Structure formats: structure tokens, C-alpha cells
C-alpha positions in Angstrom: 99.1 69.8 98.1 102.2 68.7 99.9 101.6 65.0 99.2 101.7 66.2 95.5 104.9 68.0 95.6 106.4 65.1 97.5 105.3 62.3 94.9 107.0 64.5 92.5 110.3 65.3 94.3 111.2 62.2 96.3 111.3 59.5 93.6 114.3 61.3 91.8 116.0 62.1 95.4 116.0 58.2 96.0 117.0 58.0 92.9 120.1 59.8 93.3 120.8 59.2 96.3 120.7 55.0 96.6 124.0 54.7 94.5 125.5 56.8 97.0 124.4 55.0 99.9 125.2 51.9 98.4 128.5 52.6 97.7 129.2 53.7 100.9 127.4 50.6 102.3 130.0 48.4 100.1 132.9 50.7 101.4 131.8 50.0 105.0 131.4 46.1 104.7 134.8 45.7 103.0 136.5 47.8 105.8 134.5 45.6 108.7 134.7 42.0 107.1 137.5 42.2 104.4 134.6 41.1 101.9 134.4 42.6 98.5 131.1 42.6 96.2 131.3 42.3 92.7 130.3 45.2 90.5 127.6 43.2 89.2 126.2 42.4 92.9 126.6 45.9 93.6 124.8 46.9 90.2 121.8 44.5 91.6 121.4 45.4 94.6 121.5 49.3 94.0 118.8 48.5 91.7 117.2 46.2 94.3 117.4 49.0 96.9 116.1 51.8 94.9 113.2 49.8 93.9 112.7 48.8 97.6 113.1 52.5 98.4 110.4 53.7 96.0 107.8 50.7 97.1 108.2 52.3 100.6 106.8 55.8 99.2 103.8 54.3 98.5 101.2 55.4 100.9 100.2 51.8 102.0 103.7 50.2 102.1 105.7 49.0 104.9 109.5 49.1 105.7 109.2 45.2 105.9 107.6 44.7 102.4 110.7 46.6 100.9 113.1 44.3 102.9 111.4 41.5 101.6 111.6 42.8 97.9 115.1 43.1 98.4 115.7 39.8 99.6 113.6 38.3 96.8 115.0 40.6 94.4 118.9 39.5 95.0 119.6 36.7 97.3 123.0 36.3 95.2 124.2 39.9 95.9 123.1 39.3 99.7 124.7 35.8 100.0 128.0 37.9 99.2 127.6 40.3 101.7 127.6 37.2 104.4 130.5 37.0 106.7 132.0 33.3 106.3 132.6 31.7 109.2 
């Protein structure tokens, strides 16, 4: 019963919170590193993180699988976030 309710409630909550979290993350990265991420990379990263979070909602999924999904989905966006030496 509770799992059915959570299965219905969690995906929309994840969808609603992901853009906020990505915007905060991008802001923090900019303040720490001065690296500004482009809009297209931010949107791609947001989508990948959202899909990764949905993946973690599945009973047999792990955080490592979600991270691997994001890394595989948006390598260019993640590369833009790497601090240059």
C-alpha cells in the first residue's frame, strides 16, 4: 500500500526538484570555480540527473548505476564542469 503511494508520488516530486537542484549545483560550481556552464549543457545535465534519479526509484537499482547513467549520457556537460589546471 505504502509502496504504491510512493511509486505514484515520488516521480513527480523528483521531476519538480531536479531543476532546482541543478540550478543550485551550477551556482555553487560557478562560485567555487568561476566555470559557467552553458544553457544547453545545463539542460542536458538536468535531464540526465532526472532520469538517473528515476532509475534509483526502481527497487533493484543502485546509486552507482544512476551515476554511471549520468556519466554515459552527458559526458560533454560533465567535462565542462571539470576545473582546469
